[in-house]
Phi, psi and omega in degrees: 000138179301142179303321180297318179294323178296318181292318179292326178294319179296321179297313178298318178300315183296314179301317181295320181293317180297317179297316178300311180300318183295318181294315179295325181297332177299328176295320178292317181294327180291325179295321182267009178055045180241131179306137185293337182299330179297321178294314182296319178296319176302315178300317177300321179290324183292316183276357185278188187301323181264009176251242178280352177059038175284318176236112177263078186253125176210078181227094183302323181296315178292320179298321179294320179296315179298318181298313181295317178298317181294320180294326175301312181296315182293317179293322180295318177295318178293320182289323183289340177271348186279128178278116180301331179295329180279320188276336183301315181294342181248022182296318183295307176299324178300311181293324179295316178295325185283343181244289179301317181298318179296315181299314180296314179302312182298323181291316179295315178296323179298318177295319178297319179296325177299321180282318186289315189256353177054050177253176176292165183298316180297317180292322180294313179295332175296320178301319178294318182297325182297329183248017187283337185254149170284168187246128181298316180301313180293319184289316180298315180296321182292321184280344182297125177082356179269160184246041176290146183310137188304323183287332176284317176302315179295321178299315180294319178293318179297317178301308183294329178283337188248354187266354178298319180303318180294318180294319177294318180297314180296318181298310181296316182297315182289329176295321179293326176292318179299322178277005179061040176245070180278121182267001180098152186295316182296322180294319182293316179296317177300320177295323177297312179299316179293320181304312183275314180295320178293321177298317180294314182297312181295322178299317179294318180297313179292324180296315180298313180294317181296314182299314178299316180297315182292333178280328190258331185279126176261108181266158183288338181223138178296335180292346180279337181298314177298321180293323176295318178297316178296323180299321176293324175302313177296322177297316180300312182296309184292323178300315179292318184294326182294334178253024176060031171258174184284109177292324180288325175292322179300317180297314182294321176294319177300314183296316178301316182291317179295314184295338183250015180250006181087122185239133165284149180054041183301316181296321179298316179295313181295316181294319177298313181299318181298314179294318180290329176296322176297314178303314180302313180298316181298311181295319182298304187289327174295319176299317178295324177297330178294338179276357183266127174251104183309326181296329178272319187292320190259032166287149186299323180298312179296321182297307184290324176294315178296320180292321180294316180294323178297315180297318177299315179301311188282325187252351178237298188297304183298314178300315179299314179299316183294316181296314183290325183294330182248018175301132180085358179261164184279066179228119185279178187298317182296320179293323175297319179298320178291318177299326180292322185273343185268015181275071184290142172256148185205237187293319187302310180300325180288324174295317177300329180293346174285337183300312177299329176294315180295331176273357177058045179285161187296319186255030187300316180293322176299314176306309183299315183295318181290316178299318179298317178297317177301315181298315183297313183291319179296317179295317185289320183276312185280317184298327183273350185243358185296321181294317181296320180294319179295327176291317180294331179271003181058046180242031177261138181220129181288347180094149184234001183270126179294127186271131174251120179258124183274129178253111189282083180244308183248014184277353183267140174100204189268353183288328179055045177243154175223146169261125183241151177249127181246120180269121181266099179265182187295342182265358183298140183279352184256005177297130179092344181274147174278157185301322183289338182268350184286323180083043178299151175307151188306317188263010176270125182239133173277120179284310174197166178240135175257116182228121179052041176080004181238148180270138181236132177283132184284146172211164191302322184269005180285126182269143181277134178247162175296142182074008171292149171245119179259124176255115191234145174262117189233128170298141184305323182291345184255008181296313180297321178298319178296317178297319177297322179296317182289336183272359181294000000 
């Protein structure tokens, strides 16, 4: 066998084994209530230079590219699943946390870093900026399957989806201060407004065009719709980044717009995004794990300094930032406490820690090691206790929205019809009503009802009961009308 073929075969074999181990590992982390990113990062450390030395990878530029691509996929997956009706009422606190909250958090952590590491002010504040934002990947993963009250869940999702621009802006600005490249106050402020405003505008424009395209274009295969949707996400990120606006905010805005405008082949798109998002997380965190050198990270000085900074972040900086950011808003004390504790750090701070490496700053490896330590402790302590805290604060909610599950059977082709499954739970507004009194849209037809394991043919005087499963044939254009009817 040719040496080149042998090397590539070994690489593919190694990648397949790592992928299998990582996927199976998610089952283990779920059982022990530990965020999966810890497992992926550990895998990266094990196969890295100071572990089994399978991959001796240390390329900050390539790692940053992998990180940004992965974050695009993760943000798009989270945004397209987010219901605008839920997030709209909490838009103001989410934006406040994503802007004012990040600045306050970064400043407090920066002051602590000044004392702990005895660095200059610009370098210390840069340390704060690197860990100032919550992480979308960590927050979306933490909230998945949890029963936190919808408005709090939406607030956390909105914050994590929108706070990356502020963190990136602070990081880049402070790096320029460290390098003594000050562009002036007005230029800095103008850059901030364009970064966020431009990202939002481009995200809306691409989202509008993408939603129209996904609704009107009839493709030959349902498997092409998820690829087209993802292509629009990449277009949104790159288009915004090329004009120095926030690509990550653009992606999240595009995803929100697409997800709330009615999608053909919705299940195909969501399932593809979910699977691809998992791959992105696995590749991202394993790659970041390769950058960790245990001999440097687990030195006593780094351990106690990183632990002290983590404690200050979790119990001082984040709570102060959360309380001040939502002052005067209709959020009670218990909800503020949950928001304070739910500020998880994850991939974004570690990816941002690559920026000082790319700029070849003096303390670049220290930044990375400390940020990595902060992320690990935040994920381990906050990520594993958020469910317990929400229960103790009585902020658990089973949900009240009737779920419509799309069955991709007739949604392909020119018919633009879908078969949907509607689960009638105890909170459903149509329990006890007869089919003729519900007022379903004219072209919506109930195919059959599954009740206690038996199928029932629908008729006008049949009353809907709790735990019924309704299988309905619905024109694509009437899906939103059906959802609104069920949510009354």
